[in-house]
N, C-alpha and C positions, 0 to 999 in steps of 0.2 A: 823606422821613422817614428818619432814621438808626435803624438797628437795633443794639441793644447786645448784648454777649455774654450778659448776663443774660436779655434777651428770648429769645434763641435757646435758651439752656439751659432756660428754662421750657417752651417749646414742645417741646423734645426730651424732657424728662421726661414730658410728656403722651403723646408718641408712643411712647416706650419702655414706658410703662404699658399702652398699647393692645397692644403687642407682647409683653406680659408672659409669656404662656404659651409663646411661642416662644424667649424669651431668658432668660439666666441673670443677672438684674440686680435689684438693689434700687435703685429710683430715688432713694432718700434718699442713697445713696453714689455717685451718678453724678458723675464728675469728668472734666475735660478730658484728663487723662493716660491714661485707660482706653482700651485698644485695642478696637476694635469686635469683632474675632474672639474676644477674651477674654470678651465679653458674650454669645457664642453667635450673633452676627450672621452671616448668610450673604448672598450677593450679592443675592438677591431682597428680603431685609429691608432692605438698604442702599438699594436702588432705591425701595422704599416710603418709607423714612425721608426721603430727599432730596426725593422728590416731594411729600410732605406739607409739608416745610419751604418748598419753593418756592411751593406753593399758598397756604400760610398767610401768607407775607410778600409774595405777588404778584411773584415773581421769574422767572416763566416757566421756562425750562430753563437759566438762567444758572449756577446752582450746579453742575449736572451738567457743563456745559462747562468751568467753572473747575477742577473736580476732575480732569476728563479731561486738561486741559492740563498739570496738575501731574504727571501720570503716576504717581500713587500707587496702589498695589495695596491691596485690601481688608485684607490681613493686616498692612499697615503703618499703616493709618489709625487715628487716635484720635478720641475724641469732640471734642476740641479742634480737630482738623483740619476737621471738619464745621462747627463753630461759627464758626471763623475764615473759612471759605469763604463762609458766609452773610453775615457782617459785611462782608467785603471786597466782595462782589458788591453788597450794598445801598449801600455807601459810593460805589461807582462810579456807581450810579444817581443818587445825590444830588449828585454833582460836576458 
């Protein structure tokens, strides 16, 4: 099953809503260009976010591994980076 950007954004919005007290975000305005640190996200929240996405889409730890291979730091990552990583990993699974 192929996972779309919209699928991931929908799940992300739910996760960000769960993290609402910890983050500075209005999920209505959530967009791919937003940097995670600008949303108030810390490393532990990022781990939770990625874990929830992996679990929701049944991706094991492949998103963590893909992001680690890219070598991106939290302060450089955007919402779009996370979405694209999930879509890429799921596309590899379908290939």
